[in-house]
N, C-alpha and C positions, 0 to 999 in steps of 0.2 A: 768479538764473541767466540767462545770456545766451540769445538766440534760437537761436544755433548749438547750444548744449548741449541745449536743449529739442527741437530737430529731430533730434539724434543719438539721443536716448533712445528715441523711438518706433521708429526704424529698428533699433536694437539689440534691442528687444523683438519686432519683426516677424520677425527672422531665426530665432530659436528656434521661433516659431509656424509659419513656413513649413517649417522642417525637420521639425517634428512631423507636419505634413500629408503631407509626402513619405514619411515612415516609415509612416504609416497606409496610404497608397495602395499602397506597395510590399509591405507585409506582407499586406494583403488580396489583392493580385494574386497573390502567392506562394501564399497559402493556397488560392485558387481554382484556380490552375493545377496544383498538386500533387494535386488531387482528380480531375483529368480522366483517368480510367482506364476507357474504355468497355468493355473486355473483362472487368472485374471481376465484373459481374453474371452472366457466362456461363462462369465457370471450371469449375463442376461439370459442366454438359452438355458442355463441351469435353473434360474428362478422361474422361467416360463415353462420348463419341461416337467416331466412326471415326478422328479425328485422333490420339488417344492409346490408346483402346480398353482402358482399365482397367476392372476389374470393380467392381460396386457394393460388394462386401465389402472390396476393397482401398481404395477411396476412403473408405468409412465407418469401417472399423475399423483401418486401417493408416496412411493418409496424413493424414486430417483431425485425428486426436488430437495429432499433432506440433505443430500450431498452439498448442494450449493449453499443452503442455509447454514449448515454447520461450518463450512469453510469460511463463510463471511463472519460468523460469530467468533471463531477462534483465531482468525488471521492476525489481528493486531496484538492480542495478549501473547500469542506464541512468538511473534516478531520481537516483542520487548523482552520476554522471558529468555529467548534464545541468547540474546546478548548479555542480559543481566546474570543468568546462571552459567554462562560460558559454555554453551553448545551441548555438552555431553548429556545433561539431564533431559534436554528436549529430544535428543536422539534416542534415549532410552524410552521416553514417552512414545515416540514414533514406532519403535519396535513393539512395545506392548500393545499399541493400537492396531498394528498389523496382525498380531496374534489374535486380538479380539475380533477382528473382521472375519478371519477364517473359522474361528470357533463358532461365531454366530451363523455363518453360512452353513456350517456342518450341522449344528444342533438346533438352530432357530427354526420355528415352524409358523410363526405369526407375522403379520405385517409390521407390528411394533418391533419385533426382533430385527427385521430387515431394515427398518428405519434407524435403529441403533447401529447396525452394520454400516449404513451410509454416514452416520455421524462420525464414527471412528475413521471412516475413509477420508472425510473432510479434515480430521485432525492430522492424518498422515500427510495429506497434501500440503497443509499449512506448515508442517514441520520440515518440509524439504529445504526450507531456508537454512536450517541448522547445518545440513551437510554442505550446501553450496558456499556458506560463509565460514565454515569450520577451517578450511584450508588457509584463509588469510591470517589466522591467528597463530599458525604453527611455523610459518616460514617467513623469510625476509622478503621485502617488496620486490627484490630482483627476481625472485622465483615465482611470483604470483601467476604470471601468464602460463608458465610450464605446468604448475600445479593445477590450474583451472582446466587446462587442456587435458591433462591426464585423468582428472576426476570425471570430467564430462564424458570422455571417451569410455571410461569404465562403466558409467551408468548406461550409456547407449548400448554398449556391448552386452550388458546384463539384460536390458529390455529385449534386445534382439534374440539372445540365447533363450530367454524365458518363453518368448512367443514361439520360437521354432520347437523347443522342447514340448510345449503344450500341444502344438499341432501334430507333431510326430506321435505323441502318446495317444491322441484321439484318433488320428487317421490310420496309422499303421499298427499301433498296439491295442486298438479298440478299448482304451481305458475310459471308464465312465467319468463324468464331470465331478461326481462326489469323490472319487479316488484322486482326481487332480487337486481338489481342495485339500485333501489330507496331505498330499505331497507339498503343496504350497505352505500349509501350516508347519510342516517339518523344516522347510527352508527358512521360514520366518523365525522359528524357535532358534535355529542356528545363528540367524542374524542378531538375535538378542544377546547370545553369548559373545559374538564378535563385538557388540557395542560395549559390553562390560570392560573390554580390554583396550578401548580407545583412550588415548591420553587426554586428560582434561586441560585445556589451555589455561595459562595464568593471566591472560589478558583477552579483551574483546574489543569490538569496534567502537562502542559508545560509552558503556557504563564502567568498564574496568580499564581505565587508562593509566592509573597511578602506577601500577606494577610495570607497565611498559616504560614509563618515564624513568623509573628507578633503575631499570635494566640497561639504560643507556640507549634506547631506541631513538631513532630520529623523530622529532616532534611532528605530529600530523596537524592537519588543519584544526581539529578539535582541541588539541593541546595548545595551539597558538591562541585560539579563541578563549580558552580558560585563563591563559596568562594575561591576555589583553583585558579581560573583564575583571581580573583580580578576584574571582570568586573562589571560595573554598570547595572542597569536594562535595559537601552537602548541597550547596547551591548549584554546583556544576551539573548535577543530575537534572535539576529542574530547569535551569536557565539555558544551558548550552544546546539542548535538543530543540528548544523553542527558537533559538537563534538560527540553528541549522534549517528548521522549517521555513523561517523567514527568508533565508538565502535561497532555498528551493523556489519560493515564490518569485524571487528576483531573477534567477537564472531561467525561469520558465518563460521570460519575455524573449529569449533567443528563438528565432523562427525555427531553426532546425531541431532544437531540443523540444520545442512545443509540438512540432509536427510529428516527430517519432514517438513522443509520449502519448499523443492522441491516438496514433496507430496502435500503440501497445494497449491502451485502455479499450478502445472500441473493437479492434480486431481480435484480441485475445479473448474478450468476453464471448464473442460469437464462436470462436474456434473451440473453446472448451465446452460450450453447449452442444456443439456437433459431436464432440467426443463422448459426452454423457449419453446421448440418445441414439447414436448411430447403430448400436447393436440391436436396439428395438426395431429400427427401420429394416435392418437386414432380416430379422425374424419375420417381419411383415411381408417383405418381398419373397422370401424363400423360407417358409416354416418347415425346416427339415425334420423329418421324423427319425432319421438315422444320424446319430452323433458323428459318425465318420465323414459325413458330408457337410459338416459345419467347419468352415475354413477361417474362422475369426483369428486364430493364432497366426496363420500364414499371412493374412492381410496386415496384422499389426507388425509382423516382422518385416514385411516389404516396405511398409510406410516408415518404419524406424530407419531402415537402411537408406531409403531415398531421402529422408530428412537429414541424415548424417552427411550424405553426399552433397545435398543442396547447401547445407551449412558450410561445408568445406569449400564448395565452389564460390559461395558468396564472398569469401575472404579474398578472392582474386579478381573481383569485379572492380575495375578502376574507372569511375566516371565522375563528372562534376556534380556531386550530390546536392550542393546548394541550388542547382538549376533543375536537376532531373529527379529529385526525390519524390515529388508529388506524382509525377508520371509513372515511375516504377511502382509505387504503392498502388496507384489507381489501376494500372494494368493487371497487377497480381490479384488485387481484390475483385476486379471484374472477372478474371479467370476463375477465382474461387466461387463467385456467384453462379457462373455457368455450370461449374461442377456440381454445386448443390442442386440446381434445377435438374441436371441429368440424373443425379442420385435419386431424386424424389419422383421422377416421371418414368424411369426405366422399369421394366419388369424382368430384366436379366440381372441376376445377382452378381455375375462376374463383371458386368459393366459398372454396377454400383460399387463393387470392391475397388476397381481400377480408379474410379472417380475419387473415392475416399483416399486412396494412396497418394494421388496427385494433390489433393486438397491439403493433406498434412505436409507433403513435401514443399509446397509453395509457401506455406506459413513458416516452416523451419528455414526456408531460404532467406526470409526477411529478418528473422530473429537476430542473427549475429550482426547484421547491418544496423539494426536498431540499437543494439548494445554498443556498437562502436560509435555511432553518431551521438548517442546520449553521453557516453563516458569520456569522449575526447576532451571536453572542456570542463570536466568536473574532477574534484578530488575523490579519493576512495570513499570517504565518509559521505560526501554529498551524493555520489553516484549510488551508493547503497540506499540512501534515503529516497532518492528520486525513483528508483525501481520499486521500493516499498510503497511509496505513495501511488505510483502508477498501478501496481497490482491491487492495492486497496480499492481504488476507484473502479478498476475493471471488475472486481468482485462485487461491488455494490451494483454496478450496471447489470451484471449477470443475474444477481438476485432479483432485481426489479423485473427483468425479462421473464425469469422463471415464475415469479408470482403471477404475472399477467397472462403468460402463454400456457405454461405447463401445469401449474398447481390446480388442483380440483376446486380451490376457493376462488380462483380466477376464471379464465376461459376454459381451462381443463382440456385443451386440444389434444387430439390423438397425434400420432407421430407424423403422419403425412401432412396435415395442415401446419404442424409445427415447422416442418422443413420448408414449407412455402413462406412462412414468416421469416425464417432465417435467410432464405434466398432474397427476399425483399430487403432485409437488413443489410446484407452484403452488397446488393445492387445499389442501394442508397448511398452507402459508404463509397463505392466506386465512383459514382457520379460526383460526389463532393470532392474526392481527391482529384479527379480529372478536371473539374472546374478550377480547383486550386492550381493545377499544373498549367492550365491556360492562362490564368491570371499571372502566375510567375513568369511565364514566357513573354507576356505583353510587357510587364514591368522591366524585364531584362532587355527587351528590344528598345524600350523608351530610354533606358539608361545608356544603351550602347550607341544610339544615334548622336546625342550631344558629344559623346567622347570622340566619335569618328569625325564630327564636324570640327571640333577643337583641334584635332590632330591635323586635319586638312589645312586649317588656317595657319598652323605653325610651319607648314612646308614652305621653302623659299619659292617665290614667284619668278617665272622666266622673264627676262628683259623684253620690253615691248619694242617693236620696230615700226618705222614709217609713220603713217598717220596716227596709229594707236599711241605711239610714243609722244607725238605732238599733242594729242588730246590729253594725255595724262599730264603733260607739262603745263598745258593751259589750265587743266583742272587744279593742278597744284598751285598755280598763280592765283586763281580765283579764290581757292581755299585760304591762301595766305592773305 
């Protein structure tokens, strides 16, 4: 090979490397900027305050439940459209929905307008899947972990910066909630411009596999299934996803995957209900007349920071998860139940703030463990499908609880009775997990005893002396 060819090859390899770094930087910058919504921590006091002057009953039992219903209604369509349309159109929809939220908060004056605001909020939540899965279509599998880490860190940093910015504006700058909403609208409009310059991938995880195969990418499990079944592209869309769902049903028989999937369904449903209604609880405990004494942004910043630290620390926890998973989940869930009881019974707002920070931190501690325990034995496609199924069932459960507990057509409970229900919900989950831990411990003990007995029998016996040796000889004679 000539020197010129040798010089060209590193240059050709450097170009994709440089392109990958630019994609990482832009995606992280996009994820950071789209989280800058300083007014988000103060939406509830804004609705209950003199700017909108809605009643607590309207916010608790009429407006807020729409968020859960809209999220449930659009979750599956957006999940499928995200992959079919190759991510970018759904990210555009998310940006437009964010702009609609803040326009309705600024201009809307009726309960119906606020219900539409919650509807668009549900759309933005469902569309988060587009950003989290976008990275897998841009880079090679060897870079998945790094990209996921970078994008997740940028999102958390954006949430933290947004909460701190909002709190500083309110406390030190004496900025009104309405002005914060205008600032948030400006950032969301800038986020829409950033979305327009995102590169649209040529392939996706489920529906657009042909391009990946033509580009020489390594065949994934879906590609192998398509080859084994001998189906064409038209049937592939219809048949392969069904086969993947059947495989999800088969792998669900694995005890660890089933346990952590159940945790994801039941605990995340309760967790997000707390997030939806906690600002109403804070306003009930401390109905501040001065906006400068509303510290919702600072609490959100502290809980985000603690959640990031807890998630990082969970990666270094090395225990025998097949034996101790139920105990760890049960202990954390019992701790969360105690925090909910404290939040609901205290009259000190700072104690309620602290309990909420630890509640979020404890949940975020278990999230990376659940992801690891579920993903270890699955392919990329199956893993995405399992998390999608878990999220769908969690959303259905959350909707059922909302209809019964919060909606005015159900019990229509105010915020304090609601939190007693949520406390009982988490306490019941904790009891179930701890009973499972006891059962697992008993089964492990029973399995360990026969193994120890078999090992003892295999050990060489010491030679018998004197009468014992004679008796053994006689016994051998009789046995013969």
